[in-house]
C-alpha positions as CSV (number, residue, x, y, z in Angstrom):
1,X,-56.1,-5.5,158.5
2,X,-52.8,-6.4,156.6
3,X,-53.9,-10.0,156.5
4,X,-57.1,-9.3,155.0
5,X,-55.6,-6.8,152.4
6,X,-52.9,-9.4,151.4
7,X,-55.5,-12.1,151.2
8,X,-57.5,-9.8,148.6
9,X,-54.1,-8.7,146.8
10,X,-53.2,-12.4,146.3
11,X,-56.5,-13.0,144.3
12,X,-55.8,-10.1,141.9
13,X,-52.0,-11.2,141.5
14,X,-50.3,-8.4,143.3
15,X,-47.1,-9.7,145.3
16,X,-45.7,-6.3,146.4
17,X,-47.3,-3.5,148.2
18,X,-46.7,-0.6,150.5
19,X,-49.0,1.6,152.5
20,X,-47.9,5.0,153.6
21,X,-49.8,6.7,156.2
22,X,-49.2,10.4,157.2
23,X,-51.3,12.3,159.8
24,X,-51.8,16.1,160.1
25,X,-48.4,16.4,161.7
26,X,-46.7,14.8,158.9
27,X,-45.6,11.7,161.0
28,X,-45.0,8.8,158.8
29,X,-45.8,5.1,159.0
30,X,-45.2,2.6,156.4
31,X,-46.5,-0.9,156.4
32,X,-45.3,-3.1,153.5
33,X,-44.2,-6.6,152.5
34,X,-41.1,-5.1,150.8
35,X,-37.5,-5.6,152.4
36,X,-37.0,-3.6,155.6
37,X,-34.1,-1.9,153.9
38,X,-36.6,-0.3,151.6
39,X,-38.5,1.2,154.2
40,X,-35.4,2.7,155.7
41,X,-34.2,4.0,152.4
42,X,-37.5,5.6,151.6
43,X,-37.7,7.6,154.9
44,X,-34.0,8.4,154.9
45,X,-34.5,10.1,151.6
46,X,-37.5,11.8,152.8
47,X,-39.5,10.4,149.9
48,X,-42.7,10.4,152.0
49,X,-42.3,14.3,151.7
50,X,-41.1,15.0,148.3
51,X,-41.2,12.2,145.7
52,X,-43.6,13.0,142.7
53,X,-45.8,10.0,143.6
54,X,-46.5,11.5,147.0
55,X,-46.9,15.1,145.5
56,X,-49.2,13.9,143.0
57,X,-51.4,11.8,145.3
58,X,-52.2,14.9,147.4
59,X,-54.0,16.4,144.4
60,X,-55.8,13.1,143.5
61,X,-58.9,11.2,144.6
62,X,-58.6,8.4,141.9
63,X,-55.9,5.9,141.5
64,X,-53.1,6.6,139.3
65,X,-50.4,4.6,137.6
66,X,-46.7,5.5,137.5
67,X,-43.4,4.2,135.9
68,X,-40.3,4.8,137.9
69,X,-38.1,5.3,134.9
70,X,-40.2,8.2,133.9
71,X,-40.0,10.1,137.3
72,X,-37.4,12.9,137.6
73,X,-36.5,12.1,141.1
74,X,-33.2,10.1,141.1
75,X,-33.9,8.8,144.4
76,X,-37.2,7.0,142.9
77,X,-35.0,5.7,140.4
78,X,-32.4,4.4,142.4
79,X,-34.8,2.5,144.8
80,X,-36.5,1.2,141.7
81,X,-33.3,-0.3,140.5
82,X,-32.2,-1.4,144.0
83,X,-35.4,-3.2,145.1
84,X,-36.7,-4.3,141.6
85,X,-39.8,-1.9,141.6
86,X,-40.6,-0.5,138.1
87,X,-44.1,0.4,138.1
88,X,-47.2,1.0,140.5
89,X,-50.7,2.0,141.0
90,X,-51.4,4.1,143.9
91,X,-54.7,4.6,145.7
92,X,-55.5,7.6,147.6
93,X,-57.3,7.0,150.8
94,X,-58.5,9.5,153.5
95,X,-59.7,8.4,156.8
96,X,-60.3,10.9,159.5
97,X,-57.0,13.0,159.9
98,X,-54.9,10.4,158.2
99,X,-53.7,10.5,154.6
100,X,-53.1,7.1,153.3
101,X,-51.4,5.9,150.0
102,X,-51.6,2.2,149.2
103,X,-49.6,1.3,146.3
104,X,-49.5,-2.1,144.3
105,X,-46.3,-2.7,142.7
106,X,-46.0,-4.7,139.3
107,X,-44.0,-5.2,136.4
108,X,-44.7,-3.8,132.8
109,X,-45.1,-7.4,131.6
110,X,-47.5,-8.6,134.4
111,X,-50.1,-9.5,132.0
112,X,-52.4,-11.3,134.5
113,X,-52.7,-8.3,136.7
114,X,-52.8,-5.7,134.3
115,X,-55.7,-7.3,132.3
116,X,-57.7,-8.0,135.4
117,X,-57.0,-4.3,136.7
118,X,-57.9,-2.6,133.3
119,X,-61.2,-4.8,133.2
120,X,-62.3,-4.3,136.7
121,X,-60.9,-0.9,137.9
122,X,-64.1,0.2,139.5
123,X,-64.6,-3.2,141.4
124,X,-61.1,-3.3,142.7
125,X,-61.3,0.4,143.9
126,X,-64.6,-0.3,145.7
127,X,-62.8,-3.6,147.3
128,X,-59.9,-1.8,148.5
129,X,-61.8,1.2,149.7
130,X,-64.2,-1.2,151.7
131,X,-61.1,-3.0,153.0
132,X,-59.7,0.2,154.7
133,X,-63.1,1.5,155.8
134,X,-64.1,-1.6,157.7
135,X,-60.6,-2.6,159.0
136,X,-58.5,0.4,159.3
137,X,-57.5,1.4,162.8
138,X,-55.7,4.9,163.0
139,X,-53.9,3.7,166.2
140,X,-52.3,0.9,164.1
141,X,-48.8,2.8,164.5
142,X,-45.7,1.8,162.6
143,X,-45.3,-2.0,162.2
144,X,-42.1,-3.2,163.9
145,X,-40.7,-6.5,162.7
146,X,-40.1,-9.2,165.0
147,X,-36.4,-8.7,165.0
148,X,-36.9,-5.2,166.1
149,X,-39.0,-6.1,168.8
150,X,-36.3,-8.5,169.9
151,X,-33.7,-6.0,169.7
152,X,-35.8,-3.2,171.6
153,X,-36.5,-6.0,174.4
154,X,-32.9,-6.6,174.8
155,X,-32.0,-3.1,174.8
156,X,-34.4,-2.4,177.5
157,X,-32.7,-4.9,179.9
158,X,-29.5,-3.2,179.2
159,X,-27.7,-5.5,176.7
160,X,-24.9,-3.9,174.5
161,X,-24.9,-4.0,170.7
162,X,-22.3,-6.9,170.8
163,X,-24.3,-9.0,173.4
164,X,-27.5,-8.5,171.2
165,X,-25.7,-9.8,168.3
166,X,-24.4,-12.8,170.1
167,X,-28.0,-13.6,171.5
168,X,-29.5,-13.3,168.3
169,X,-27.0,-14.8,166.2
170,X,-26.4,-11.7,163.9
171,X,-23.6,-9.4,163.1
172,X,-23.2,-6.2,165.2
173,X,-23.6,-4.1,162.0
174,X,-26.9,-5.8,161.5
175,X,-28.0,-4.8,165.2
176,X,-26.9,-1.2,164.4
177,X,-29.2,-1.3,161.1
178,X,-32.3,-2.7,163.1
179,X,-31.6,0.2,165.8
180,X,-31.6,2.6,163.0
181,X,-34.8,1.5,162.0
182,X,-36.3,1.6,165.2
183,X,-35.2,5.3,165.8
184,X,-36.5,6.3,162.4
185,X,-40.0,4.7,163.1
186,X,-40.1,6.2,166.7
187,X,-38.8,9.4,165.3
188,X,-36.2,9.8,168.0
189,X,-32.3,10.3,168.0
190,X,-31.2,8.3,171.0
191,X,-31.7,4.7,172.0
192,X,-32.8,5.6,175.7
193,X,-35.7,7.7,174.4
194,X,-36.5,4.9,171.9
195,X,-36.8,2.6,174.9
196,X,-38.9,5.0,176.8
197,X,-41.4,5.7,173.9
198,X,-41.6,2.0,172.9
199,X,-42.5,1.3,176.5
200,X,-44.9,4.0,176.9
201,X,-46.6,3.2,173.6
202,X,-47.0,-0.4,174.4
203,X,-44.8,-1.6,171.6
204,X,-42.8,-3.5,174.2
């Protein structure tokens, strides 16, 4: 689905987006083309539960614009500066038991996108809803990066953090960062359980 969505977003001049998926148990999954660190920071600060954007989305069925600097939540402002995310339009989508928020990020001076959106709001909303209706799979799960899959596979065969760093040509602290993301995505606290859950879920 992401390939279809990204192809459409390119047509309407959107370069950055995120999809936040929550089920009835409040398990969260994030799919985005933003840096992996953003996703880690977002979940670590529990913004999927308490940010003004998420809270507003729960009471909306139509898209809404927001500006980060107007938010009261300091974590939103922090991530805005850190990742150069200043404005967004969030679309609320509900499929089966999943609560989905698609956010398109843009700058205040992004005239191409703003003009197109303001002139074609209904069409864009219809197109986005159609993409999700026709292509969304509730079993999609959290998307793991290629590097995270590599780390998981090396952990599975018993490699240490140091050995993984040597094999992948990265620093050991980077390995620890990837493992932290993996634990967060799988909602576990130990590497051993992460490996079990990843194997059981067909991730590796």
